[in-house]
Biotite code that builds the C-alpha atoms (Angstrom):
import biotite.structure as struc

atoms = struc.array([
    struc.Atom([-5.014, 6.652, 6.238], chain_id="A", res_id=1, res_name="MET", atom_name="CA", element="C"),
    struc.Atom([-1.393, 7.048, 5.836], chain_id="A", res_id=2, res_name="ASP", atom_name="CA", element="C"),
    struc.Atom([1.048, 9.014, 8.126], chain_id="A", res_id=3, res_name="VAL", atom_name="CA", element="C"),
    struc.Atom([4.491, 10.572, 6.981], chain_id="A", res_id=4, res_name="GLN", atom_name="CA", element="C"),
    struc.Atom([7.199, 13.051, 8.801], chain_id="A", res_id=5, res_name="LEU", atom_name="CA", element="C"),
    struc.Atom([8.204, 16.274, 7.178], chain_id="A", res_id=6, res_name="THR", atom_name="CA", element="C"),
    struc.Atom([11.793, 17.394, 7.585], chain_id="A", res_id=7, res_name="SER", atom_name="CA", element="C"),
    struc.Atom([10.851, 19.507, 10.766], chain_id="A", res_id=8, res_name="ASP", atom_name="CA", element="C"),
    struc.Atom([9.165, 16.330, 12.337], chain_id="A", res_id=9, res_name="ASP", atom_name="CA", element="C"),
    struc.Atom([5.410, 17.142, 11.785], chain_id="A", res_id=10, res_name="GLN", atom_name="CA", element="C"),
    struc.Atom([3.115, 14.387, 11.040], chain_id="A", res_id=11, res_name="LEU", atom_name="CA", element="C"),
    struc.Atom([1.130, 14.878, 7.772], chain_id="A", res_id=12, res_name="ILE", atom_name="CA", element="C"),
    struc.Atom([-1.331, 12.490, 5.951], chain_id="A", res_id=13, res_name="LEU", atom_name="CA", element="C"),
    struc.Atom([-0.036, 11.432, 2.543], chain_id="A", res_id=14, res_name="MET", atom_name="CA", element="C"),
    struc.Atom([-0.116, 8.044, 0.793], chain_id="A", res_id=15, res_name="HIS", atom_name="CA", element="C"),
    struc.Atom([2.738, 8.618, -1.707], chain_id="A", res_id=16, res_name="ASP", atom_name="CA", element="C"),
    struc.Atom([6.371, 8.893, -0.406], chain_id="A", res_id=17, res_name="THR", atom_name="CA", element="C"),
    struc.Atom([6.667, 11.908, -3.193], chain_id="A", res_id=18, res_name="ARG", atom_name="CA", element="C"),
    struc.Atom([4.654, 14.767, -3.536], chain_id="A", res_id=19, res_name="LEU", atom_name="CA", element="C"),
    struc.Atom([4.579, 15.222, -7.233], chain_id="A", res_id=20, res_name="ASP", atom_name="CA", element="C"),
    struc.Atom([1.721, 12.893, -8.220], chain_id="A", res_id=21, res_name="ARG", atom_name="CA", element="C"),
    struc.Atom([-0.999, 14.407, -5.876], chain_id="A", res_id=22, res_name="THR", atom_name="CA", element="C"),
    struc.Atom([0.021, 18.080, -5.311], chain_id="A", res_id=23, res_name="THR", atom_name="CA", element="C"),
    struc.Atom([1.435, 21.080, -7.452], chain_id="A", res_id=24, res_name="ASP", atom_name="CA", element="C"),
    struc.Atom([4.873, 20.888, -5.815], chain_id="A", res_id=25, res_name="VAL", atom_name="CA", element="C"),
    struc.Atom([6.653, 20.933, -9.222], chain_id="A", res_id=26, res_name="GLU", atom_name="CA", element="C"),
    struc.Atom([4.894, 24.186, -9.903], chain_id="A", res_id=27, res_name="GLU", atom_name="CA", element="C"),
    struc.Atom([5.403, 25.840, -6.176], chain_id="A", res_id=28, res_name="VAL", atom_name="CA", element="C"),
    struc.Atom([9.085, 24.320, -5.883], chain_id="A", res_id=29, res_name="PHE", atom_name="CA", element="C"),
    struc.Atom([10.796, 23.758, -9.148], chain_id="A", res_id=30, res_name="PRO", atom_name="CA", element="C"),
    struc.Atom([14.139, 22.140, -8.956], chain_id="A", res_id=31, res_name="ASN", atom_name="CA", element="C"),
    struc.Atom([13.533, 20.354, -5.854], chain_id="A", res_id=32, res_name="ARG", atom_name="CA", element="C"),
    struc.Atom([13.181, 16.819, -7.344], chain_id="A", res_id=33, res_name="ALA", atom_name="CA", element="C"),
    struc.Atom([12.664, 14.157, -6.325], chain_id="A", res_id=34, res_name="PRO", atom_name="CA", element="C"),
    struc.Atom([10.025, 15.600, -4.142], chain_id="A", res_id=35, res_name="TYR", atom_name="CA", element="C"),
    struc.Atom([10.226, 13.196, -1.259], chain_id="A", res_id=36, res_name="ASP", atom_name="CA", element="C"),
    struc.Atom([8.014, 14.137, 1.707], chain_id="A", res_id=37, res_name="VAL", atom_name="CA", element="C"),
    struc.Atom([10.910, 14.102, 3.954], chain_id="A", res_id=38, res_name="GLY", atom_name="CA", element="C"),
    struc.Atom([12.752, 16.733, 2.215], chain_id="A", res_id=39, res_name="ASP", atom_name="CA", element="C"),
    struc.Atom([9.925, 19.477, 2.881], chain_id="A", res_id=40, res_name="PHE", atom_name="CA", element="C"),
    struc.Atom([9.081, 21.510, 5.977], chain_id="A", res_id=41, res_name="THR", atom_name="CA", element="C"),
    struc.Atom([5.533, 21.537, 6.956], chain_id="A", res_id=42, res_name="LEU", atom_name="CA", element="C"),
    struc.Atom([5.243, 25.137, 6.253], chain_id="A", res_id=43, res_name="ALA", atom_name="CA", element="C"),
    struc.Atom([6.557, 24.359, 2.481], chain_id="A", res_id=44, res_name="GLU", atom_name="CA", element="C"),
    struc.Atom([4.069, 21.499, 2.144], chain_id="A", res_id=45, res_name="ILE", atom_name="CA", element="C"),
    struc.Atom([1.030, 23.643, 3.408], chain_id="A", res_id=46, res_name="ARG", atom_name="CA", element="C"),
    struc.Atom([1.485, 25.681, 0.539], chain_id="A", res_id=47, res_name="ARG", atom_name="CA", element="C"),
    struc.Atom([0.604, 22.900, -1.838], chain_id="A", res_id=48, res_name="LEU", atom_name="CA", element="C"),
    struc.Atom([-2.539, 22.308, -3.493], chain_id="A", res_id=49, res_name="ASP", atom_name="CA", element="C"),
    struc.Atom([-3.421, 18.838, -2.739], chain_id="A", res_id=50, res_name="ALA", atom_name="CA", element="C"),
    struc.Atom([-7.050, 18.632, -4.040], chain_id="A", res_id=51, res_name="GLY", atom_name="CA", element="C"),
    struc.Atom([-7.120, 19.753, -7.800], chain_id="A", res_id=52, res_name="SER", atom_name="CA", element="C"),
    struc.Atom([-5.460, 16.426, -8.860], chain_id="A", res_id=53, res_name="SER", atom_name="CA", element="C"),
    struc.Atom([-8.698, 14.637, -7.647], chain_id="A", res_id=54, res_name="PHE", atom_name="CA", element="C"),
    struc.Atom([-11.149, 17.114, -8.888], chain_id="A", res_id=55, res_name="ASP", atom_name="CA", element="C"),
    struc.Atom([-11.466, 20.734, -9.274], chain_id="A", res_id=56, res_name="ASP", atom_name="CA", element="C"),
    struc.Atom([-14.123, 20.954, -6.662], chain_id="A", res_id=57, res_name="ALA", atom_name="CA", element="C"),
    struc.Atom([-11.121, 20.466, -4.059], chain_id="A", res_id=58, res_name="PHE", atom_name="CA", element="C"),
    struc.Atom([-8.871, 22.983, -5.629], chain_id="A", res_id=59, res_name="ALA", atom_name="CA", element="C"),
    struc.Atom([-6.778, 24.727, -2.900], chain_id="A", res_id=60, res_name="GLY", atom_name="CA", element="C"),
    struc.Atom([-7.315, 21.900, -0.509], chain_id="A", res_id=61, res_name="GLU", atom_name="CA", element="C"),
    struc.Atom([-4.030, 21.651, 1.674], chain_id="A", res_id=62, res_name="PRO", atom_name="CA", element="C"),
    struc.Atom([-2.172, 18.521, 2.908], chain_id="A", res_id=63, res_name="VAL", atom_name="CA", element="C"),
    struc.Atom([-3.936, 17.577, 6.297], chain_id="A", res_id=64, res_name="PRO", atom_name="CA", element="C"),
    struc.Atom([-1.968, 17.035, 9.550], chain_id="A", res_id=65, res_name="LEU", atom_name="CA", element="C"),
    struc.Atom([-2.434, 14.032, 11.583], chain_id="A", res_id=66, res_name="LEU", atom_name="CA", element="C"),
    struc.Atom([-3.834, 16.179, 14.435], chain_id="A", res_id=67, res_name="SER", atom_name="CA", element="C"),
    struc.Atom([-6.549, 17.712, 12.250], chain_id="A", res_id=68, res_name="GLN", atom_name="CA", element="C"),
    struc.Atom([-7.752, 14.069, 11.032], chain_id="A", res_id=69, res_name="ALA", atom_name="CA", element="C"),
    struc.Atom([-7.829, 12.987, 14.744], chain_id="A", res_id=70, res_name="LEU", atom_name="CA", element="C"),
    struc.Atom([-10.000, 15.690, 15.470], chain_id="A", res_id=71, res_name="ASN", atom_name="CA", element="C"),
    struc.Atom([-12.288, 15.316, 12.615], chain_id="A", res_id=72, res_name="ARG", atom_name="CA", element="C"),
    struc.Atom([-12.671, 11.468, 12.991], chain_id="A", res_id=73, res_name="LEU", atom_name="CA", element="C"),
    struc.Atom([-13.563, 11.964, 16.671], chain_id="A", res_id=74, res_name="LYS", atom_name="CA", element="C"),
    struc.Atom([-16.125, 14.511, 15.727], chain_id="A", res_id=75, res_name="LYS", atom_name="CA", element="C"),
    struc.Atom([-17.886, 12.327, 13.314], chain_id="A", res_id=76, res_name="HIS", atom_name="CA", element="C"),
    struc.Atom([-17.454, 9.103, 15.798], chain_id="A", res_id=77, res_name="ARG", atom_name="CA", element="C"),
    struc.Atom([-15.390, 7.466, 13.114], chain_id="A", res_id=78, res_name="MET", atom_name="CA", element="C"),
    struc.Atom([-12.523, 4.750, 14.144], chain_id="A", res_id=79, res_name="ASN", atom_name="CA", element="C"),
    struc.Atom([-8.980, 4.820, 12.456], chain_id="A", res_id=80, res_name="LEU", atom_name="CA", element="C"),
    struc.Atom([-6.933, 2.401, 10.721], chain_id="A", res_id=81, res_name="LEU", atom_name="CA", element="C"),
    struc.Atom([-3.516, 4.292, 10.495], chain_id="A", res_id=82, res_name="LEU", atom_name="CA", element="C"),
    struc.Atom([-0.754, 3.136, 8.265], chain_id="A", res_id=83, res_name="GLU", atom_name="CA", element="C"),
    struc.Atom([2.815, 4.190, 9.182], chain_id="A", res_id=84, res_name="VAL", atom_name="CA", element="C"),
    struc.Atom([4.047, 4.704, 5.579], chain_id="A", res_id=85, res_name="LYS", atom_name="CA", element="C"),
    struc.Atom([7.855, 3.541, 5.022], chain_id="A", res_id=86, res_name="GLU", atom_name="CA", element="C"),
    struc.Atom([8.951, 4.285, 8.650], chain_id="A", res_id=87, res_name="PRO", atom_name="CA", element="C"),
    struc.Atom([12.610, 3.528, 7.788], chain_id="A", res_id=88, res_name="SER", atom_name="CA", element="C"),
    struc.Atom([12.575, 6.979, 5.880], chain_id="A", res_id=89, res_name="ARG", atom_name="CA", element="C"),
    struc.Atom([11.495, 8.524, 9.152], chain_id="A", res_id=90, res_name="TYR", atom_name="CA", element="C"),
    struc.Atom([13.722, 7.390, 12.298], chain_id="A", res_id=91, res_name="PRO", atom_name="CA", element="C"),
    struc.Atom([11.588, 8.153, 15.341], chain_id="A", res_id=92, res_name="GLY", atom_name="CA", element="C"),
    struc.Atom([8.252, 8.186, 13.738], chain_id="A", res_id=93, res_name="ILE", atom_name="CA", element="C"),
    struc.Atom([6.819, 5.878, 15.942], chain_id="A", res_id=94, res_name="GLU", atom_name="CA", element="C"),
    struc.Atom([7.551, 8.130, 18.925], chain_id="A", res_id=95, res_name="ASN", atom_name="CA", element="C"),
    struc.Atom([6.179, 11.216, 17.268], chain_id="A", res_id=96, res_name="ARG", atom_name="CA", element="C"),
    struc.Atom([2.775, 9.386, 16.718], chain_id="A", res_id=97, res_name="ILE", atom_name="CA", element="C"),
    struc.Atom([2.855, 8.398, 20.243], chain_id="A", res_id=98, res_name="ALA", atom_name="CA", element="C"),
    struc.Atom([3.222, 11.887, 21.348], chain_id="A", res_id=99, res_name="ASP", atom_name="CA", element="C"),
    struc.Atom([0.575, 12.985, 18.988], chain_id="A", res_id=100, res_name="GLU", atom_name="CA", element="C"),
    struc.Atom([-1.819, 10.567, 20.323], chain_id="A", res_id=101, res_name="LEU", atom_name="CA", element="C"),
    struc.Atom([-0.968, 11.457, 23.715], chain_id="A", res_id=102, res_name="ALA", atom_name="CA", element="C"),
    struc.Atom([-2.226, 15.043, 23.165], chain_id="A", res_id=103, res_name="ARG", atom_name="CA", element="C"),
    struc.Atom([-5.389, 13.350, 21.832], chain_id="A", res_id=104, res_name="HIS", atom_name="CA", element="C"),
    struc.Atom([-6.171, 10.960, 24.536], chain_id="A", res_id=105, res_name="PRO", atom_name="CA", element="C"),
    struc.Atom([-9.540, 9.927, 23.103], chain_id="A", res_id=106, res_name="TYR", atom_name="CA", element="C"),
    struc.Atom([-7.787, 7.574, 20.722], chain_id="A", res_id=107, res_name="TRP", atom_name="CA", element="C"),
    struc.Atom([-6.014, 5.729, 23.444], chain_id="A", res_id=108, res_name="LEU", atom_name="CA", element="C"),
    struc.Atom([-9.234, 4.822, 24.985], chain_id="A", res_id=109, res_name="MET", atom_name="CA", element="C"),
    struc.Atom([-10.585, 1.333, 23.818], chain_id="A", res_id=110, res_name="PRO", atom_name="CA", element="C"),
    struc.Atom([-14.286, 1.098, 22.378], chain_id="A", res_id=111, res_name="ASN", atom_name="CA", element="C"),
    struc.Atom([-16.591, -1.225, 24.065], chain_id="A", res_id=112, res_name="ALA", atom_name="CA", element="C"),
    struc.Atom([-15.905, -4.778, 23.742], chain_id="A", res_id=113, res_name="PRO", atom_name="CA", element="C"),
    struc.Atom([-18.788, -5.359, 21.191], chain_id="A", res_id=114, res_name="ASP", atom_name="CA", element="C"),
    struc.Atom([-17.356, -2.538, 19.042], chain_id="A", res_id=115, res_name="GLN", atom_name="CA", element="C"),
    struc.Atom([-14.442, -2.431, 16.407], chain_id="A", res_id=116, res_name="PRO", atom_name="CA", element="C"),
    struc.Atom([-11.303, -1.214, 17.416], chain_id="A", res_id=117, res_name="SER", atom_name="CA", element="C"),
    struc.Atom([-11.179, 2.793, 17.837], chain_id="A", res_id=118, res_name="ARG", atom_name="CA", element="C"),
    struc.Atom([-7.630, 2.917, 16.627], chain_id="A", res_id=119, res_name="LEU", atom_name="CA", element="C"),
    struc.Atom([-5.244, 0.442, 14.918], chain_id="A", res_id=120, res_name="VAL", atom_name="CA", element="C"),
    struc.Atom([-1.670, 1.099, 13.971], chain_id="A", res_id=121, res_name="VAL", atom_name="CA", element="C"),
    struc.Atom([-0.363, -0.772, 10.961], chain_id="A", res_id=122, res_name="GLN", atom_name="CA", element="C"),
    struc.Atom([2.687, -0.820, 8.753], chain_id="A", res_id=123, res_name="SER", atom_name="CA", element="C"),
    struc.Atom([4.414, -3.140, 6.106], chain_id="A", res_id=124, res_name="PHE", atom_name="CA", element="C"),
    struc.Atom([7.421, -2.567, 8.277], chain_id="A", res_id=125, res_name="ASP", atom_name="CA", element="C"),
    struc.Atom([6.668, -5.387, 10.790], chain_id="A", res_id=126, res_name="TRP", atom_name="CA", element="C"),
    struc.Atom([9.881, -4.166, 12.973], chain_id="A", res_id=127, res_name="GLU", atom_name="CA", element="C"),
    struc.Atom([8.692, -0.759, 13.193], chain_id="A", res_id=128, res_name="SER", atom_name="CA", element="C"),
    struc.Atom([5.137, -2.104, 14.091], chain_id="A", res_id=129, res_name="THR", atom_name="CA", element="C"),
    struc.Atom([6.483, -4.148, 16.893], chain_id="A", res_id=130, res_name="GLU", atom_name="CA", element="C"),
    struc.Atom([8.434, -1.009, 18.084], chain_id="A", res_id=131, res_name="LEU", atom_name="CA", element="C"),
    struc.Atom([5.264, 0.953, 18.164], chain_id="A", res_id=132, res_name="SER", atom_name="CA", element="C"),
    struc.Atom([3.344, -1.751, 19.767], chain_id="A", res_id=133, res_name="LYS", atom_name="CA", element="C"),
    struc.Atom([6.050, -1.500, 22.742], chain_id="A", res_id=134, res_name="GLY", atom_name="CA", element="C"),
    struc.Atom([5.474, 2.307, 22.832], chain_id="A", res_id=135, res_name="ILE", atom_name="CA", element="C"),
    struc.Atom([1.602, 2.064, 22.592], chain_id="A", res_id=136, res_name="LEU", atom_name="CA", element="C"),
    struc.Atom([0.940, -1.362, 24.156], chain_id="A", res_id=137, res_name="PRO", atom_name="CA", element="C"),
    struc.Atom([-2.656, -0.538, 24.706], chain_id="A", res_id=138, res_name="ALA", atom_name="CA", element="C"),
    struc.Atom([-3.353, 0.268, 21.045], chain_id="A", res_id=139, res_name="VAL", atom_name="CA", element="C"),
    struc.Atom([-4.002, -2.806, 18.529], chain_id="A", res_id=140, res_name="PRO", atom_name="CA", element="C"),
    struc.Atom([-1.402, -3.297, 15.754], chain_id="A", res_id=141, res_name="HIS", atom_name="CA", element="C"),
    struc.Atom([-1.469, -4.910, 12.624], chain_id="A", res_id=142, res_name="ALA", atom_name="CA", element="C"),
    struc.Atom([0.921, -6.385, 10.200], chain_id="A", res_id=143, res_name="LEU", atom_name="CA", element="C"),
    struc.Atom([0.288, -5.399, 6.645], chain_id="A", res_id=144, res_name="LEU", atom_name="CA", element="C"),
    struc.Atom([1.359, -8.290, 4.246], chain_id="A", res_id=145, res_name="GLY", atom_name="CA", element="C"),
    struc.Atom([0.997, -12.106, 4.257], chain_id="A", res_id=146, res_name="ARG", atom_name="CA", element="C"),
    struc.Atom([2.831, -13.500, 7.071], chain_id="A", res_id=147, res_name="VAL", atom_name="CA", element="C"),
    struc.Atom([3.835, -17.014, 6.136], chain_id="A", res_id=148, res_name="PRO", atom_name="CA", element="C"),
    struc.Atom([1.848, -19.824, 8.089], chain_id="A", res_id=149, res_name="GLU", atom_name="CA", element="C"),
    struc.Atom([4.822, -20.839, 9.978], chain_id="A", res_id=150, res_name="GLU", atom_name="CA", element="C"),
    struc.Atom([5.647, -17.674, 11.168], chain_id="A", res_id=151, res_name="ARG", atom_name="CA", element="C"),
    struc.Atom([2.047, -16.528, 12.471], chain_id="A", res_id=152, res_name="ILE", atom_name="CA", element="C"),
    struc.Atom([2.725, -17.784, 16.020], chain_id="A", res_id=153, res_name="PRO", atom_name="CA", element="C"),
    struc.Atom([5.824, -15.247, 16.234], chain_id="A", res_id=154, res_name="GLU", atom_name="CA", element="C"),
    struc.Atom([3.548, -12.340, 16.074], chain_id="A", res_id=155, res_name="PHE", atom_name="CA", element="C"),
    struc.Atom([1.236, -13.102, 19.306], chain_id="A", res_id=156, res_name="ASP", atom_name="CA", element="C"),
    struc.Atom([1.663, -9.509, 20.091], chain_id="A", res_id=157, res_name="TRP", atom_name="CA", element="C"),
    struc.Atom([-0.222, -8.157, 17.086], chain_id="A", res_id=158, res_name="ALA", atom_name="CA", element="C"),
    struc.Atom([-3.820, -7.962, 16.602], chain_id="A", res_id=159, res_name="HIS", atom_name="CA", element="C"),
    struc.Atom([-4.257, -8.268, 12.984], chain_id="A", res_id=160, res_name="MET", atom_name="CA", element="C"),
    struc.Atom([-2.724, -9.545, 10.001], chain_id="A", res_id=161, res_name="ILE", atom_name="CA", element="C"),
    struc.Atom([-3.826, -7.738, 7.028], chain_id="A", res_id=162, res_name="ASN", atom_name="CA", element="C"),
    struc.Atom([-2.680, -9.179, 3.544], chain_id="A", res_id=163, res_name="PRO", atom_name="CA", element="C"),
    struc.Atom([-3.276, -8.606, -0.013], chain_id="A", res_id=164, res_name="ASN", atom_name="CA", element="C"),
    struc.Atom([-6.612, -10.075, -0.932], chain_id="A", res_id=165, res_name="HIS", atom_name="CA", element="C"),
    struc.Atom([-4.939, -12.062, -3.870], chain_id="A", res_id=166, res_name="THR", atom_name="CA", element="C"),
    struc.Atom([-2.691, -13.930, -1.547], chain_id="A", res_id=167, res_name="THR", atom_name="CA", element="C"),
    struc.Atom([-5.124, -15.557, 0.852], chain_id="A", res_id=168, res_name="VAL", atom_name="CA", element="C"),
    struc.Atom([-7.701, -18.332, 0.906], chain_id="A", res_id=169, res_name="ASP", atom_name="CA", element="C"),
    struc.Atom([-10.079, -19.660, 3.404], chain_id="A", res_id=170, res_name="ALA", atom_name="CA", element="C"),
    struc.Atom([-7.544, -21.969, 4.983], chain_id="A", res_id=171, res_name="ASP", atom_name="CA", element="C"),
    struc.Atom([-5.235, -18.875, 5.574], chain_id="A", res_id=172, res_name="TYR", atom_name="CA", element="C"),
    struc.Atom([-7.953, -16.976, 7.240], chain_id="A", res_id=173, res_name="VAL", atom_name="CA", element="C"),
    struc.Atom([-8.566, -20.097, 9.559], chain_id="A", res_id=174, res_name="ASP", atom_name="CA", element="C"),
    struc.Atom([-4.728, -20.194, 10.255], chain_id="A", res_id=175, res_name="ARG", atom_name="CA", element="C"),
    struc.Atom([-4.845, -16.464, 11.382], chain_id="A", res_id=176, res_name="VAL", atom_name="CA", element="C"),
    struc.Atom([-7.950, -16.877, 13.558], chain_id="A", res_id=177, res_name="HIS", atom_name="CA", element="C"),
    struc.Atom([-6.295, -20.037, 15.192], chain_id="A", res_id=178, res_name="ASP", atom_name="CA", element="C"),
    struc.Atom([-3.613, -17.850, 16.455], chain_id="A", res_id=179, res_name="ALA", atom_name="CA", element="C"),
    struc.Atom([-6.084, -15.391, 17.981], chain_id="A", res_id=180, res_name="GLY", atom_name="CA", element="C"),
    struc.Atom([-5.664, -12.657, 15.387], chain_id="A", res_id=181, res_name="LEU", atom_name="CA", element="C"),
    struc.Atom([-8.026, -10.822, 13.117], chain_id="A", res_id=182, res_name="GLU", atom_name="CA", element="C"),
    struc.Atom([-7.533, -10.270, 9.478], chain_id="A", res_id=183, res_name="ILE", atom_name="CA", element="C"),
    struc.Atom([-8.505, -7.525, 7.068], chain_id="A", res_id=184, res_name="MET", atom_name="CA", element="C"),
    struc.Atom([-7.375, -7.992, 3.335], chain_id="A", res_id=185, res_name="PRO", atom_name="CA", element="C"),
    struc.Atom([-6.524, -4.990, 1.277], chain_id="A", res_id=186, res_name="TYR", atom_name="CA", element="C"),
    struc.Atom([-7.369, -3.349, -1.091], chain_id="A", res_id=187, res_name="THR", atom_name="CA", element="C"),
    struc.Atom([-10.768, -4.473, -2.435], chain_id="A", res_id=188, res_name="ILE", atom_name="CA", element="C"),
    struc.Atom([-12.794, -2.092, -4.759], chain_id="A", res_id=189, res_name="ASN", atom_name="CA", element="C"),
    struc.Atom([-14.696, -4.966, -6.439], chain_id="A", res_id=190, res_name="ASP", atom_name="CA", element="C"),
    struc.Atom([-17.894, -5.905, -4.731], chain_id="A", res_id=191, res_name="THR", atom_name="CA", element="C"),
    struc.Atom([-17.761, -9.467, -6.198], chain_id="A", res_id=192, res_name="GLN", atom_name="CA", element="C"),
    struc.Atom([-14.370, -9.736, -4.528], chain_id="A", res_id=193, res_name="VAL", atom_name="CA", element="C"),
    struc.Atom([-15.669, -8.311, -1.315], chain_id="A", res_id=194, res_name="MET", atom_name="CA", element="C"),
    struc.Atom([-18.225, -10.734, -1.143], chain_id="A", res_id=195, res_name="GLY", atom_name="CA", element="C"),
    struc.Atom([-15.598, -13.682, -1.807], chain_id="A", res_id=196, res_name="ARG", atom_name="CA", element="C"),
    struc.Atom([-13.438, -12.644, 0.909], chain_id="A", res_id=197, res_name="VAL", atom_name="CA", element="C"),
    struc.Atom([-16.264, -12.355, 3.304], chain_id="A", res_id=198, res_name="LEU", atom_name="CA", element="C"),
    struc.Atom([-17.275, -15.929, 2.459], chain_id="A", res_id=199, res_name="GLU", atom_name="CA", element="C"),
    struc.Atom([-13.614, -16.853, 3.517], chain_id="A", res_id=200, res_name="MET", atom_name="CA", element="C"),
    struc.Atom([-14.455, -15.406, 7.118], chain_id="A", res_id=201, res_name="GLY", atom_name="CA", element="C"),
    struc.Atom([-12.565, -12.402, 7.202], chain_id="A", res_id=202, res_name="VAL", atom_name="CA", element="C"),
    struc.Atom([-13.146, -9.902, 9.784], chain_id="A", res_id=203, res_name="ASP", atom_name="CA", element="C"),
    struc.Atom([-13.321, -6.899, 7.324], chain_id="A", res_id=204, res_name="GLY", atom_name="CA", element="C"),
    struc.Atom([-11.527, -5.702, 4.416], chain_id="A", res_id=205, res_name="PHE", atom_name="CA", element="C"),
    struc.Atom([-9.792, -2.476, 3.130], chain_id="A", res_id=206, res_name="ILE", atom_name="CA", element="C"),
    struc.Atom([-11.143, -0.421, 0.364], chain_id="A", res_id=207, res_name="THR", atom_name="CA", element="C"),
    struc.Atom([-11.016, 2.856, -1.167], chain_id="A", res_id=208, res_name="ASP", atom_name="CA", element="C"),
    struc.Atom([-15.021, 2.958, -1.441], chain_id="A", res_id=209, res_name="TYR", atom_name="CA", element="C"),
    struc.Atom([-16.635, 2.539, 1.709], chain_id="A", res_id=210, res_name="PRO", atom_name="CA", element="C"),
    struc.Atom([-20.052, 2.828, 0.305], chain_id="A", res_id=211, res_name="ASP", atom_name="CA", element="C"),
    struc.Atom([-19.413, -0.135, -1.802], chain_id="A", res_id=212, res_name="ARG", atom_name="CA", element="C"),
    struc.Atom([-17.883, -2.083, 1.055], chain_id="A", res_id=213, res_name="GLY", atom_name="CA", element="C"),
    struc.Atom([-21.019, -1.421, 3.391], chain_id="A", res_id=214, res_name="GLN", atom_name="CA", element="C"),
    struc.Atom([-23.314, -2.374, 0.732], chain_id="A", res_id=215, res_name="LYS", atom_name="CA", element="C"),
    struc.Atom([-21.251, -5.967, 0.272], chain_id="A", res_id=216, res_name="ALA", atom_name="CA", element="C"),
    struc.Atom([-21.265, -6.528, 3.870], chain_id="A", res_id=217, res_name="ILE", atom_name="CA", element="C"),
    struc.Atom([-25.121, -5.740, 4.168], chain_id="A", res_id=218, res_name="GLU", atom_name="CA", element="C"),
    struc.Atom([-25.789, -8.119, 1.355], chain_id="A", res_id=219, res_name="GLU", atom_name="CA", element="C"),
    struc.Atom([-23.480, -10.728, 2.783], chain_id="A", res_id=220, res_name="PHE", atom_name="CA", element="C"),
    struc.Atom([-24.978, -10.683, 6.189], chain_id="A", res_id=221, res_name="LEU", atom_name="CA", element="C"),
    struc.Atom([-28.700, -10.717, 4.626], chain_id="A", res_id=222, res_name="ASP", atom_name="CA", element="C"),
    struc.Atom([-27.555, -13.810, 2.656], chain_id="A", res_id=223, res_name="SER", atom_name="CA", element="C"),
    struc.Atom([-26.054, -15.765, 5.570], chain_id="A", res_id=224, res_name="THR", atom_name="CA", element="C"),
    struc.Atom([-29.149, -14.748, 7.697], chain_id="A", res_id=225, res_name="THR", atom_name="CA", element="C"),
    struc.Atom([-31.483, -16.046, 5.019], chain_id="A", res_id=226, res_name="ALA", atom_name="CA", element="C"),
    struc.Atom([-29.371, -19.301, 4.756], chain_id="A", res_id=227, res_name="ALA", atom_name="CA", element="C"),
    struc.Atom([-29.655, -19.992, 8.652], chain_id="A", res_id=228, res_name="ARG", atom_name="CA", element="C"),
    struc.Atom([-33.474, -19.561, 8.588], chain_id="A", res_id=229, res_name="GLU", atom_name="CA", element="C"),
    struc.Atom([-35.223, -23.045, 8.813], chain_id="A", res_id=230, res_name="PRO", atom_name="CA", element="C"),
    struc.Atom([-37.755, -23.779, 6.018], chain_id="A", res_id=231, res_name="GLU", atom_name="CA", element="C"),
    struc.Atom([-41.275, -23.438, 6.870], chain_id="A", res_id=232, res_name="SER", atom_name="CA", element="C"),
    struc.Atom([-43.055, -26.730, 7.674], chain_id="A", res_id=233, res_name="GLU", atom_name="CA", element="C"),
    struc.Atom([-46.072, -27.223, 5.428], chain_id="A", res_id=234, res_name="SER", atom_name="CA", element="C"),
    struc.Atom([-49.266, -27.236, 7.044], chain_id="A", res_id=235, res_name="VAL", atom_name="CA", element="C"),
    struc.Atom([-52.107, -29.680, 5.985], chain_id="A", res_id=236, res_name="GLY", atom_name="CA", element="C"),
    struc.Atom([-55.446, -30.521, 7.106], chain_id="A", res_id=237, res_name="ALA", atom_name="CA", element="C"),
    struc.Atom([-55.628, -33.184, 9.822], chain_id="A", res_id=238, res_name="PRO", atom_name="CA", element="C"),
    struc.Atom([-55.901, -36.791, 8.516], chain_id="A", res_id=239, res_name="ALA", atom_name="CA", element="C"),
    struc.Atom([-59.311, -38.277, 8.672], chain_id="A", res_id=240, res_name="GLY", atom_name="CA", element="C"),
    struc.Atom([-60.214, -41.338, 10.692], chain_id="A", res_id=241, res_name="ASP", atom_name="CA", element="C"),
])
């Protein structure tokens, strides 16, 4: 999920830095172009229809708050990969996110050691990511984008490197693992590509279709299990004298 900041410093979930592609902002607020998220208050954004652009079944669905998402995900016992979207547009957003998480302490507790991270904060802005890590030292943080091999050791404070899947191969995955980090490439919606990156040894991947992703992982695990099973020995009658 992508988090951004309104003009009155409220945290909302929105992928685009503009509101016009996925909401009816042009109808509700004509003459407010370019419709940047940061130019609108929360009250204004909550007036928008953020569902109809996806399907008529979602007509009237408002832009969600981060706090609402945290509550809903906790209810369903789901983990969260939270992207801070273009933080340079929103000075101080790292502190605002930390404050919100403090009001939801469930998200600051780690999962069991054999479970995936409950929360990972990531961004393409690596300076912002490091700043956030300093504010939330117990929360794993990830670098979006491909970190050059020679620079990977610089980011020993990070938990993951999550590059575009088209920019990596098995050797790069090994380099990330050798540095003690995990790797989850983005954004993979083709099941064949999912299988290909799983064969590289990645720890997971980012997709718009989790149902496809789960199926691809199940098929990959089934195939690797089958490959590890020893062939059954042939059994014949004992040799005669």
